[in-house]
C-alpha positions in Angstrom: 125.4 108.8 183.4 124.4 107.9 179.8 127.2 108.9 177.5 126.4 110.3 174.3 129.6 109.9 172.6 129.7 107.1 169.9 127.3 105.9 167.2 123.6 105.2 167.9 121.8 103.2 165.3 117.9 103.6 165.2 116.4 100.2 164.2 113.0 100.3 163.1 111.6 96.9 163.0 108.1 96.7 162.1 107.7 92.9 162.9 104.3 91.6 163.6 104.5 87.9 163.2 106.1 87.1 166.5 103.0 88.3 168.4 100.6 87.2 165.5 99.1 90.7 165.6 99.0 92.7 162.3 98.5 95.9 164.3 102.2 95.8 165.4 103.3 96.6 161.8 101.6 100.0 161.7 102.2 100.6 165.6 106.0 100.4 165.0 105.8 102.8 161.8 103.7 105.2 163.9 106.2 105.1 167.0 109.0 105.7 164.4 107.3 108.9 163.3 106.4 110.1 166.9 109.8 109.6 168.1 112.2 112.4 168.3 114.5 113.1 165.4 117.5 110.6 165.5 120.9 111.8 165.5 122.7 108.8 164.0 122.1 106.2 161.3 118.5 104.6 160.8 117.9 101.4 159.3 114.4 99.8 158.7 114.4 95.8 158.8 112.4 94.6 155.9 109.4 93.0 156.8 106.3 92.4 154.9 103.0 94.3 155.3 100.2 92.2 156.4 97.4 91.7 154.2 93.7 92.1 155.5 92.7 88.3 156.4 96.2 86.8 156.2 96.6 84.0 158.4 100.2 82.7 160.0 100.9 78.9 160.2 102.5 77.2 163.2 105.7 75.6 161.7 107.1 73.0 163.9 106.0 74.8 167.2 106.5 78.2 166.4 104.2 80.5 164.4 105.6 82.0 161.2 109.2 80.4 162.2 110.9 81.1 158.9 109.6 84.6 158.8 110.9 85.8 162.2 114.1 83.9 161.8 114.7 85.6 158.6 113.8 89.0 160.1 116.2 88.3 163.0 118.9 87.6 160.7 118.1 90.7 158.6 118.2 92.9 161.8 121.5 91.5 162.6 123.0 92.4 159.1 122.0 95.8 159.2 123.5 96.3 162.7 126.6 94.5 161.7 127.0 97.2 158.8 127.1 99.9 161.3 128.9 98.3 164.5 127.2 100.7 166.8 128.0 101.6 170.1 124.1 102.0 171.0 120.7 100.9 169.6 117.3 102.2 169.8 114.9 99.5 168.6 111.3 100.5 167.4 108.9 97.7 167.2 107.0 95.7 166.7 106.5 92.4 168.5 108.9 91.8 171.5 111.1 89.7 169.5 112.5 92.6 167.7 115.0 92.7 170.6 116.7 89.4 169.8 119.3 90.9 167.3 119.8 94.1 169.2 120.6 92.6 172.6 122.6 89.6 171.4 124.8 92.2 169.3 125.3 94.7 172.6 126.2 91.7 174.7 128.8 90.8 172.3 130.0 94.2 171.8 130.5 94.5 175.5 132.3 91.2 176.1 129.4 89.6 177.7 129.1 92.1 180.4 125.9 93.7 179.2 123.1 94.3 181.8 119.6 94.0 180.7 116.5 95.6 182.2 113.1 93.8 180.9 110.5 96.1 181.7 107.3 94.1 181.0 104.2 92.6 182.4 105.3 89.3 181.0 108.6 87.2 181.6 109.3 86.4 177.9 110.9 83.1 178.6 107.9 80.7 178.1 109.0 77.4 175.9 107.7 77.2 172.5 106.2 73.9 173.4 103.9 75.9 175.8 103.1 78.9 173.8 103.9 79.3 170.1 104.2 82.9 169.6 107.9 83.7 169.3 107.6 87.2 171.0 107.0 85.4 174.2 110.1 83.3 174.0 112.8 86.5 173.2 114.4 86.6 176.7 114.5 82.9 177.0 116.6 82.9 173.7 119.0 85.7 174.9 119.4 83.2 177.9 119.9 80.3 175.9 116.7 78.7 177.3 114.7 78.7 173.9 114.0 76.8 170.6 117.5 76.2 168.6 116.3 78.3 165.7 116.4 81.4 168.2 119.3 80.7 170.3 121.3 80.3 167.0 121.0 84.1 166.8 122.6 84.5 170.2 126.5 84.0 169.8 127.0 84.8 173.5 124.3 84.2 175.8 123.4 86.9 178.5 124.4 86.1 182.2 121.3 85.5 184.2 122.7 87.5 187.1 122.8 90.5 184.9 119.0 90.2 184.0 116.4 92.1 186.0 112.5 92.4 185.6 110.8 95.6 186.2 107.0 95.6 186.7 106.4 91.9 186.7 103.7 90.8 188.7 102.5 87.4 187.8 103.7 84.7 185.8 102.6 81.0 184.7 104.0 78.1 186.5 106.2 77.0 183.6 107.8 80.4 183.6 108.1 80.7 187.3 110.1 77.3 187.1 112.5 79.0 184.6 112.7 82.5 186.5 113.5 80.2 189.8 116.0 78.0 188.0 117.9 81.2 186.8 117.6 83.0 189.9 116.4 86.0 187.6 116.0 89.2 189.6 112.7 91.0 189.8 110.8 93.8 191.3 107.2 94.3 190.7 104.7 97.4 190.2 104.3 97.7 193.7 108.1 97.8 194.7 108.8 100.0 191.9 105.6 102.6 192.6 107.5 105.4 194.5 111.1 104.2 194.4 113.8 102.8 191.6 115.7 101.5 194.5 115.3 97.6 193.7 116.8 98.4 190.3 119.4 100.7 191.4 120.6 98.3 194.1 120.9 95.5 191.4 122.8 97.9 189.4 125.4 98.6 192.0 125.7 94.8 193.2 126.3 93.7 189.7 128.4 96.5 189.0 126.6 97.0 185.6 128.2 100.0 183.5 126.5 99.0 180.4 122.6 98.4 180.1 120.1 97.8 177.6 116.4 98.1 178.3 113.5 96.2 176.9 110.3 98.4 177.2 107.3 96.6 176.3 104.5 98.9 176.5 101.8 96.4 178.1 104.0 97.0 181.3 101.5 100.1 181.5 98.2 100.0 182.9 95.7 99.7 180.2 93.4 102.0 182.2 95.8 104.9 182.1 97.6 104.0 178.6 95.3 103.4 175.4 97.5 101.8 172.8 97.6 98.4 174.2 96.5 94.8 173.2 94.1 95.0 176.1 92.1 97.9 174.9 91.2 96.6 171.6 88.0 98.0 170.4 84.9 95.7 171.1 87.1 93.6 173.0 84.6 91.1 175.0 84.8 90.7 178.7 87.0 88.0 179.8 89.3 88.3 176.6 92.8 86.9 177.1 92.2 84.8 180.3 95.3 84.6 182.3 97.3 86.9 180.6 98.5 89.5 183.1 97.8 93.3 182.7 100.5 95.7 183.3 100.0 98.0 186.6 102.7 100.6 186.2 101.8 104.3 185.3 103.7 106.0 182.5 105.1 108.5 185.1 106.5 105.4 187.1 108.2 103.9 184.2 109.7 107.3 183.1 111.0 108.0 186.5 112.9 104.6 186.6 114.5 104.8 183.3 115.6 108.2 184.0 117.1 106.9 187.2 118.7 104.3 185.8 120.2 106.3 182.8 121.6 108.4 185.8 123.3 105.3 187.2 124.9 103.7 184.1 125.3 103.9 180.4 122.3 103.0 178.7 123.5 101.5 175.3 120.1 99.7 174.3 116.5 100.8 174.3 113.6 98.9 172.6 110.1 99.7 172.3 107.6 97.2 171.7 103.9 96.1 171.4 102.2 99.5 170.3 98.8 99.2 169.2 97.4 102.6 168.3 93.7 101.5 167.8 92.1 105.0 167.0 95.0 105.4 164.5 94.5 102.1 162.9 90.7 103.0 162.8 91.6 106.1 160.9 94.1 104.2 158.6 91.3 101.9 157.5 88.7 104.9 157.1 91.0 106.4 154.7 91.6 103.5 152.6 88.0 103.6 151.9 87.5 106.8 150.6 87.1 108.0 147.0 90.4 109.4 145.4 92.6 108.0 148.4 91.7 104.2 147.9 94.1 102.4 145.5 
C-alpha cells in the first residue's frame, strides 16, 4: 500500500555521539553506500568525524549535549529545505530519528503512526542513562530532557506508537511504558506472524507510518555488524543490556506486511557497526602511499 508518489528525501546522518561509539560514523557511511540508489534528493548532515582517542564529555546530564542538539537542528534544517513527503534516514545512532520523525508527525497533522523495531525502548530518562540515543522515543513523546523535546514541535500520540521485537526493559523504562500504555509485540509474538502489528494498525486506523529499525533488534548470532559482536569483547560485557532475538527474515517479512497495510512515509536504519570493514579501514590507513 506504500505510495511512491511525492518526494522522498534520503538523509544520511553519521552521528556517533548519541551512542558514544565512534564506529557508528563509518557504519552510517557504509550503509549509505550499500543501499539501493536513491530516487529523490540526498542530504548529509554535517557530523565531525571522530578522531582516534577522542573522548566525549557529560554536559549537564547528557554526553555531548551540544553536539547532538546542533546535529538535530542541522538535520531539521535540511529536511525543511525539501519539505519531503517521505524520509529515509541512514544513521548513525538511534538519535538520528529525532528530527525526521518530529517533522513527519507535523507533516501529517499529528496522525503519524510509529513502529519502533528495537531491542530497547529508548525512553530512559537522562538521569538514569546519559547517552542520548536511548532518549529519542522519549523525546518524541515529550518525556525527555528539555533540550531534546524542544526539537519536537508536535509530540507523537502514545496510542500511535508500537514496539516490535522488544522483550525486556529496565524498571524505569517499564514505568514509562506502562504510564503511556505503549503497545508491544515481542520477538516470540512476531516469530511467525505480523498479526499483532497489523491489528494495531487497523485498530488505530493508521494510514501513514514511520519505522525505526535499530539493527540491534536482530539476534547477534545471526547478524554480525552489531555492538555485541565487537571483536575481543570479554565474556559478560554489557551486563543487563538486552540482545535482540529476531532474524533478518522475520524483520523483512514484518516490514513488508506493514508496507502492504499502510503508507510507509519514514524509515530509519540505526546502529550499524561493521567490525570487519572497520578493521580493513584501519589496516589501509597504516599502509605506505595510502596513509596520509
